[in-house]
N, CA, C and O of each residue as an XYZ file, in Angstrom:
560
protein
N     -94.585    -24.684    154.144
C     -94.831    -24.059    153.506
C     -96.437    -24.246    154.226
O     -96.965    -25.189    154.814
N     -96.960    -22.711    153.824
C     -98.119    -22.212    154.157
C     -99.006    -22.546    153.840
O     -98.719    -23.116    152.788
N    -100.259    -22.653    154.014
C    -101.826    -23.470    153.820
C    -102.038    -23.020    152.922
O    -102.881    -23.747    152.398
N    -101.711    -21.740    151.920
C    -102.283    -20.435    150.871
C    -101.529    -21.903    149.629
O    -101.968    -22.232    148.527
N    -100.097    -22.577    150.527
C     -99.902    -22.953    148.932
C     -99.518    -24.420    149.409
O     -98.509    -24.953    148.947
N    -100.056    -24.856    150.027
C    -100.844    -26.636    149.876
C    -101.418    -26.612    149.729
O    -101.682    -27.593    149.034
N    -102.851    -25.558    149.993
C    -104.506    -26.504    149.847
C    -104.514    -26.569    148.865
O    -104.755    -27.769    148.733
N    -104.400    -26.039    147.545
C    -104.794    -26.789    146.207
C    -104.235    -28.501    146.310
O    -104.778    -29.582    146.537
N    -103.604    -28.284    146.170
C    -102.828    -29.643    146.252
C    -103.656    -30.812    147.293
O    -103.683    -32.006    146.995
N    -104.077    -30.458    148.096
C    -104.862    -31.034    148.989
C    -106.164    -31.531    148.693
O    -106.617    -32.642    148.967
N    -106.724    -30.569    148.094
C    -107.996    -30.199    147.565
C    -107.905    -31.180    146.168
O    -108.841    -31.979    146.152
N    -107.131    -31.286    145.170
C    -106.630    -31.980    144.044
C    -106.561    -33.147    144.475
O    -107.026    -33.938    143.655
N    -106.115    -33.716    145.576
C    -105.820    -34.640    146.075
C    -107.509    -35.268    146.377
O    -107.940    -36.175    145.664
N    -107.978    -34.938    146.995
C    -109.433    -35.084    147.647
C    -109.940    -35.467    146.389
O    -110.019    -36.636    146.009
N    -110.438    -34.020    145.454
C    -110.367    -33.918    144.794
C    -110.570    -36.086    143.624
O    -111.403    -36.992    143.608
N    -109.339    -35.826    143.001
C    -109.246    -36.953    142.709
C    -109.601    -38.075    142.644
O    -109.949    -38.785    141.700
N    -109.443    -38.334    144.398
C    -109.832    -39.532    145.412
C    -111.179    -39.530    144.996
O    -111.390    -40.511    144.283
N    -112.097    -38.878    145.142
C    -112.763    -38.794    145.011
C    -113.672    -39.029    143.438
O    -114.765    -39.595    143.491
N    -113.190    -38.613    142.267
C    -113.251    -39.535    141.647
C    -112.987    -40.193    141.339
O    -113.569    -40.329    140.263
N    -112.039    -41.339    141.580
C    -111.590    -42.573    141.618
C    -112.559    -43.523    142.505
O    -112.583    -44.749    142.398
N    -113.176    -42.932    143.201
C    -114.145    -44.183    143.879
C    -115.546    -43.888    143.689
O    -116.507    -44.618    143.931
N    -115.523    -42.514    143.143
C    -117.162    -43.016    141.866
C    -117.165    -43.532    140.631
O    -118.194    -43.654    139.967
N    -115.818    -43.925    140.177
C    -115.645    -44.200    139.131
C    -115.725    -46.050    139.406
O    -115.918    -46.874    138.512
N    -115.521    -46.351    140.858
C    -115.203    -47.964    141.251
C    -116.945    -48.011    141.487
O    -117.783    -48.668    140.871
N    -117.126    -46.976    142.710
C    -118.351    -47.362    142.314
C    -119.263    -47.969    141.471
O    -120.008    -48.909    141.751
N    -119.131    -47.205    140.120
C    -120.217    -48.014    138.921
C    -119.814    -48.857    138.578
O    -120.743    -49.467    138.050
N    -118.357    -49.776    138.438
C    -118.019    -50.662    138.628
C    -118.226    -51.584    139.107
O    -118.162    -52.694    138.578
N    -118.584    -51.284    140.454
C    -118.723    -52.118    140.936
C    -120.253    -52.951    141.197
O    -120.571    -54.135    141.313
N    -121.222    -51.226    141.226
C    -122.543    -51.682    140.839
C    -122.831    -52.591    139.726
O    -123.471    -53.637    139.835
N    -122.107    -51.934    138.207
C    -122.809    -53.258    137.510
C    -122.133    -54.004    137.384
O    -122.035    -54.380    136.216
N    -121.212    -54.735    138.439
C    -120.367    -56.107    138.417
C    -121.454    -56.526    139.581
O    -121.159    -57.703    139.787
N    -122.697    -56.158    140.570
C    -123.727    -56.440    141.156
C    -123.017    -56.851    142.369
O    -123.283    -57.994    142.741
N    -122.036    -56.083    143.191
C    -121.463    -56.094    144.473
C    -121.754    -54.850    145.385
O    -120.817    -54.193    145.839
N    -123.380    -54.455    145.714
C    -123.342    -53.879    146.189
C    -122.383    -53.524    147.308
O    -121.886    -52.401    147.395
N    -122.187    -54.297    147.980
C    -121.326    -54.156    149.337
C    -120.473    -53.198    148.903
O    -120.565    -52.111    149.472
N    -119.245    -53.378    147.594
C    -118.775    -52.624    147.281
C    -118.595    -51.449    146.867
O    -117.632    -50.700    147.026
N    -120.141    -51.217    145.996
C    -120.156    -50.007    145.560
C    -120.552    -49.512    146.464
O    -119.922    -48.467    146.302
N    -121.591    -49.190    148.158
C    -121.674    -48.425    148.989
C    -120.434    -48.231    149.659
O    -120.533    -47.330    150.491
N    -119.158    -48.810    149.596
C    -117.735    -48.681    150.423
C    -117.901    -47.180    149.466
O    -118.450    -46.101    149.690
N    -117.106    -47.758    148.284
C    -116.652    -47.051    147.604
C    -117.770    -45.205    147.140
O    -117.471    -44.020    146.998
N    -118.343    -45.577    147.111
C    -119.490    -44.245    147.123
C    -119.438    -43.253    148.161
O    -119.330    -42.031    148.065
N    -119.547    -44.109    149.327
C    -119.175    -43.413    150.695
C    -117.152    -42.476    150.548
O    -116.710    -41.328    150.594
N    -116.685    -43.635    150.401
C    -115.464    -43.277    150.329
C    -115.800    -41.467    149.439
O    -115.489    -40.390    149.947
N    -116.626    -41.690    147.784
C    -116.578    -40.660    147.040
C    -117.365    -39.560    148.460
O    -116.897    -38.513    148.908
N    -118.028    -39.924    148.675
C    -119.392    -38.659    149.897
C    -118.364    -38.047    150.708
O    -118.270    -36.820    150.665
N    -117.606    -38.691    151.416
C    -116.160    -38.701    152.652
C    -115.200    -37.346    152.070
O    -114.824    -36.286    152.571
N    -114.990    -38.219    150.332
C    -113.646    -37.448    149.946
C    -114.040    -36.123    149.976
O    -113.531    -35.303    150.740
N    -115.331    -35.749    148.818
C    -115.673    -34.637    148.222
C    -116.782    -33.606    149.489
O    -117.521    -32.634    149.336
N    -116.388    -34.449    150.697
C    -116.919    -33.130    152.029
C    -115.835    -32.780    152.532
O    -115.601    -31.583    152.698
N    -114.957    -33.730    152.877
C    -113.246    -33.080    152.300
C    -112.558    -31.863    152.032
O    -112.024    -30.948    152.659
N    -112.802    -32.249    150.721
C    -112.383    -31.458    149.634
C    -113.069    -30.593    149.985
O    -112.267    -29.747    150.380
N    -114.528    -30.017    150.184
C    -115.396    -28.935    149.329
C    -114.690    -27.804    150.988
O    -114.437    -26.599    150.975
N    -114.595    -28.541    151.890
C    -114.005    -27.525    153.664
C    -112.869    -27.396    153.278
O    -112.635    -26.187    153.246
N    -111.973    -27.992    152.947
C    -110.700    -27.680    152.239
C    -110.835    -26.180    151.731
O    -110.662    -25.047    152.180
N    -111.322    -26.915    150.307
C    -111.746    -25.389    149.535
C    -112.357    -23.866    150.304
O    -111.817    -22.761    150.256
N    -113.142    -24.099    150.729
C    -113.688    -22.785    151.690
C    -113.068    -21.924    152.275
O    -113.165    -20.700    152.358
N    -112.054    -23.086    152.902
C    -110.816    -22.894    153.954
C    -109.579    -21.488    153.539
O    -109.153    -20.447    154.039
N    -109.372    -22.567    151.949
C    -108.776    -22.029    151.214
C    -109.450    -20.571    150.786
O    -109.222    -19.523    151.389
N    -110.006    -20.653    150.051
C    -110.530    -19.102    149.216
C    -110.888    -18.734    150.675
O    -110.254    -17.681    150.729
N    -111.343    -18.832    151.651
C    -111.087    -18.007    153.011
C    -109.782    -17.006    153.402
O    -109.848    -15.815    153.703
N    -108.681    -17.777    153.315
C    -107.568    -17.926    153.922
C    -106.286    -17.200    152.386
O    -105.318    -16.458    152.552
N    -106.697    -17.658    151.338
C    -106.100    -16.728    150.805
C    -106.359    -16.064    149.806
O    -107.443    -15.967    149.230
N    -105.070    -15.430    149.485
C    -105.835    -14.432    147.602
C    -106.078    -14.781    146.259
O    -105.278    -15.478    145.635
N    -107.142    -14.343    145.757
C    -107.323    -14.870    144.433
C    -106.442    -15.289    143.582
O    -105.843    -14.229    143.398
N    -105.849    -16.150    142.840
C    -104.775    -16.855    141.882
C    -105.516    -16.401    140.242
O    -106.573    -16.491    139.618
N    -104.429    -15.993    140.148
C    -105.201    -15.452    138.433
C    -104.313    -16.601    137.550
O    -103.217    -17.162    137.546
N    -105.314    -16.550    136.966
C    -105.285    -17.288    135.861
C    -103.971    -16.838    134.963
O    -104.073    -15.650    135.269
N    -102.902    -16.859    134.157
C    -101.992    -17.170    133.751
C    -101.820    -17.399    132.116
O    -100.952    -16.939    131.375
N    -102.576    -17.982    131.907
C    -102.461    -18.434    130.378
C    -103.248    -17.558    129.544
O    -104.346    -17.257    130.011
N    -102.770    -16.807    127.779
C    -103.121    -17.334    126.975
C    -103.672    -16.529    126.039
O    -103.532    -15.424    126.563
N    -104.366    -16.298    124.688
C    -104.443    -16.309    123.737
C    -106.211    -17.658    123.730
O    -107.384    -17.505    124.071
N    -105.639    -18.488    123.315
C    -106.574    -19.127    123.000
C    -107.068    -19.585    124.186
O    -108.151    -19.068    124.462
N    -106.580    -20.531    125.148
C    -106.266    -21.230    125.988
C    -107.217    -20.391    127.110
O    -108.145    -21.009    127.632
N    -106.938    -18.753    127.534
C    -108.025    -17.885    127.931
C    -109.322    -18.628    128.590
O    -109.587    -19.206    129.644
N    -110.028    -18.255    127.277
C    -111.018    -18.236    127.299
C    -111.990    -20.063    127.304
O    -113.057    -20.487    127.748
N    -111.014    -20.528    126.660
C    -111.008    -22.523    127.085
C    -111.064    -22.474    128.880
O    -111.950    -23.049    129.512
N    -110.059    -21.760    129.460
C    -110.441    -21.943    130.608
C    -111.498    -21.100    131.469
O    -112.170    -21.784    132.240
N    -111.680    -20.106    131.461
C    -112.323    -19.793    132.105
C    -114.219    -20.186    131.494
O    -115.165    -19.692    132.106
N    -114.443    -21.150    130.201
C    -115.457    -21.665    130.448
C    -115.668    -22.739    130.673
O    -116.840    -23.114    130.709
N    -114.667    -23.588    130.897
C    -114.255    -24.612    131.511
C    -114.367    -24.077    133.204
O    -115.432    -23.511    133.450
N    -113.603    -24.170    134.120
C    -114.321    -22.899    135.197
C    -115.780    -22.886    135.916
O    -116.142    -23.169    137.058
N    -116.547    -22.376    134.603
C    -118.401    -21.476    134.945
C    -118.981    -23.158    134.822
O    -119.698    -23.675    135.679
N    -118.594    -23.716    133.816
C    -119.193    -24.899    134.003
C    -119.269    -26.123    135.025
O    -119.972    -27.093    135.311
N    -117.777    -25.281    135.495
C    -117.414    -26.604    136.522
C    -117.976    -26.129    138.248
O    -118.029    -26.726    139.323
N    -118.339    -24.691    137.754
C    -118.012    -24.115    138.924
C    -119.935    -23.948    139.060
O    -120.230    -24.200    140.228
N    -120.716    -23.742    138.546
C    -122.322    -24.090    137.672
C    -122.761    -25.095    138.530
O    -123.315    -25.003    139.626
N    -122.221    -26.706    137.450
C    -122.463    -28.084    137.969
C    -122.359    -28.624    139.834
O    -122.828    -29.315    140.738
N    -121.380    -27.678    139.424
C    -120.457    -28.090    141.077
C    -121.787    -27.342    142.638
O    -121.736    -27.677    143.821
N    -122.501    -26.621    142.182
C    -123.615    -26.144    142.584
C    -124.625    -26.638    142.505
O    -125.356    -26.628    143.496
N    -125.053    -27.266    141.277
C    -126.366    -28.109    141.097
C    -125.832    -29.955    141.492
O    -126.543    -30.956    141.413
N    -124.968    -29.899    141.738
C    -124.843    -31.228    141.849
C    -125.118    -31.587    143.519
O    -125.875    -32.439    143.984
N    -124.381    -30.794    144.109
C    -123.958    -31.182    145.844
C    -125.593    -31.076    146.572
O    -125.856    -31.840    147.501
N    -126.039    -30.651    146.360
C    -128.064    -31.163    146.685
C    -128.281    -32.678    145.775
O    -129.006    -33.512    146.318
N    -127.794    -32.962    144.697
C    -128.063    -33.557    144.180
C    -127.390    -34.840    144.962
O    -128.119    -35.777    145.288
N    -126.308    -34.855    145.186
C    -125.234    -35.958    145.375
C    -126.356    -36.011    146.930
O    -127.074    -37.007    147.022
N    -126.388    -35.623    147.340
C    -126.832    -35.278    148.958
C    -127.841    -36.286    149.340
O    -127.814    -37.200    150.164
N    -129.267    -35.616    148.028
C    -130.508    -36.854    148.104
C    -129.906    -38.066    147.512
O    -130.171    -39.156    148.020
N    -129.209    -37.994    146.602
C    -128.802    -39.905    145.914
C    -128.139    -40.523    147.592
O    -128.132    -41.736    147.804
N    -127.833    -39.933    148.227
C    -127.103    -40.396    149.202
C    -128.501    -41.229    150.275
O    -128.726    -42.338    150.760
N    -129.024    -40.134    150.228
C    -130.332    -40.144    151.212
C    -131.368    -41.653    150.968
O    -131.904    -42.497    151.686
N    -131.276    -41.442    149.931
C    -132.441    -42.640    149.054
C    -131.955    -43.461    149.372
O    -132.509    -44.184    150.199
N    -130.458    -43.826    148.800
C    -129.835    -45.087    149.944
C    -129.692    -45.608    150.920
O    -129.580    -46.754    151.353
N    -129.709    -44.230    151.391
C    -129.834    -44.808    153.695
C    -130.995    -45.379    153.881
O    -131.319    -46.259    154.678
N    -131.915    -44.521    152.677
C    -133.228    -44.897    153.313
C    -134.251    -46.331    152.798
O    -135.291    -46.960    152.993
N    -133.159    -46.233    152.105
C    -132.944    -48.132    151.042
C    -134.670    -48.061    149.820
O    -135.381    -48.989    149.437
N    -134.753    -46.846    149.608
C    -135.816    -46.493    148.181
C    -134.024    -46.316    147.285
O    -133.085    -45.529    147.164
N    -134.530    -47.767    146.832
C    -133.028    -48.062    145.806
C    -133.623    -47.414    144.332
O    -132.894    -46.735    143.609
N    -135.462    -47.807    143.894
C    -135.870    -47.250    142.849
C    -135.432    -46.013    142.874
O    -134.596    -45.833    141.988
N    -135.661    -45.007    143.568
C    -135.613    -43.485    143.241
C    -134.324    -43.184    143.778
O    -133.964    -42.018    143.939
N    -133.556    -44.237    144.084
C    -132.241    -43.668    144.574
C    -131.348    -43.823    142.998
O    -130.705    -42.869    142.561
N    -131.436    -45.223    142.225
C    -131.070    -45.502    140.538
C    -131.709    -44.099    140.264
O    -130.837    -43.291    139.945
N    -132.487    -43.772    140.283
C    -133.203    -42.692    138.713
C    -132.524    -41.247    138.939
O    -132.210    -40.363    138.142
N    -132.435    -41.341    140.131
C    -131.338    -39.736    140.620
C    -129.753    -40.169    139.946
O    -129.086    -39.467    139.185
N    -129.410    -41.487    140.461
C    -127.749    -41.702    140.256
C    -127.737    -41.847    139.497
O    -126.694    -42.483    139.345
N    -128.690    -41.639    137.586
C    -128.342    -41.749    136.699
C    -128.071    -41.087    136.091
O    -127.701    -41.351    134.947
N    -128.161    -39.296    136.841
C    -128.360    -37.924    136.591
C    -127.112    -37.329    137.251
O    -126.332    -36.576    136.668
N    -126.997    -37.736    138.514
C    -125.802    -37.495    139.964
C    -124.744    -37.452    139.615
O    -124.005    -36.468    139.597
N    -124.387    -39.189    139.083
C    -123.005    -39.542    138.837
C    -122.685    -39.056    137.508
O    -121.547    -38.609    137.365
N    -123.366    -39.054    136.635
C    -122.219    -38.198    135.543
C    -121.735    -37.007    135.579
O    -120.669    -36.833    134.988
N    -122.151    -36.254    136.035
C    -122.990    -34.287    136.199
C    -121.255    -34.679    137.870
O    -120.786    -33.576    138.151
N    -120.573    -35.764    138.658
C    -120.652    -35.550    139.735
C    -119.342    -36.195    138.798
O    -118.333    -35.498    138.910
N    -119.233    -36.990    138.203
C    -117.949    -37.542    137.454
C    -117.537    -35.935    136.763
O    -116.383    -35.646    136.446
N    -118.570    -35.108    136.631
C    -117.426    -34.179    135.460
C    -117.073    -32.901    136.062
O    -116.219    -32.110    135.662
N    -117.915    -32.789    137.174
C    -117.686    -32.026    138.300
C    -115.981    -31.969    138.375
O    -115.039    -31.281    137.982
N    -116.302    -33.300    139.239
C    -114.585    -33.834    139.898
C    -113.863    -34.054    138.934
O    -112.912    -34.540    139.545
N    -113.430    -34.088    137.405
C    -112.563    -33.830    136.509
C    -112.617    -32.628    136.320
O    -111.940    -31.949    137.092
N    -113.127    -32.168    135.641
C    -113.190    -30.972    134.926
C    -112.105    -29.916    136.372
O    -111.119    -29.220    136.126
N    -112.899    -30.214    138.128
C    -111.922    -30.018    138.734
C    -110.265    -30.378    138.679
O    -109.333    -29.860    139.294
N    -110.271    -30.668    138.418
C    -108.748    -31.902    137.822
C    -108.071    -30.850    137.190
O    -107.353    -29.991    137.704
N    -108.364    -31.005    136.083
C    -108.214    -29.791    134.486
C    -108.181    -28.528    135.046
O    -107.175    -27.853    134.832
N    -108.942    -28.136    135.620
C    -108.996    -26.828    136.016
C    -107.669    -26.451    136.868
O    -107.087    -25.370    136.780
N    -107.278    -27.567    137.738
C    -106.113    -27.433    139.080
C    -104.658    -27.043    137.682
O    -103.972    -26.028    137.565
N    -104.661    -28.404    136.798
C    -103.172    -28.179    136.564
C    -103.662    -27.257    135.594
O    -102.670    -27.109    134.880
N    -104.398    -26.674    135.203
C    -104.163    -25.988    133.972
C    -103.218    -24.239    135.217
O    -102.179    -23.603    135.046
N    -104.530    -24.147    136.503
C    -104.105    -23.034    136.925
C    -102.439    -22.782    137.639
O    -101.673    -21.834    137.808
N    -102.458    -24.126    137.886
C    -100.777    -24.543    138.946
C     -99.756    -25.162    138.462
O     -98.640    -24.721    138.735
N     -99.906    -26.449    137.545
C     -98.820    -26.823    136.686
C     -98.981    -26.200    135.326
O     -97.872    -25.809    134.961
N     -99.808    -25.974    134.521
C     -99.416    -25.388    133.170
C     -99.120    -24.467    132.828
O     -98.565    -24.636    131.742
N     -99.139    -23.373    133.120
C     -99.761    -22.396    133.288
C     -99.017    -21.159    134.027
O     -99.264    -19.955    133.950
N     -98.464    -21.543    134.440
C     -97.803    -20.267    136.355
C     -97.315    -19.043    135.289
O     -96.831    -17.999    135.726
C-alpha cells in the first residue's frame, strides 16, 4: 500500500487519539487530577501535531479525493467540511496559546482561554472523523 492510500487512515487514527486524549483531559481536570490532565493534554497536542504533519504531507503528495455522495448528503458534507476547515485554522493558534499559558504557569488565563479552545478542538477532531468516514468509508 502506498502513502497516498495509507495516510488518510493514519491521520484519522491520530485525530481519534487527539480527540480521546482531549476528552480524557477534561475528565481529569474535573476530578482535580492536574497531573493526569497535563499528560492527557500533552498527548492530545502531540497527536494533533503528528496529525497535522501527516495531513500536510498527504495533501502535497496525493491527488484530491472527490466526495462521491449525492443528494441531500452532498451539501451536508460540504457544510461540515467548511466548518471543520475554518475552525481548524482558528483553533490551531488557540491551542498553542492555551498550552503556552499552562507551561508558563499562568493558569487563570489558561483556564479562561481553554474554556473556548477545548470545545472548538473537540468539534474539529470529531468533525474530522466524520468527514473521513463519509469520504473514505460511507460514500466510496
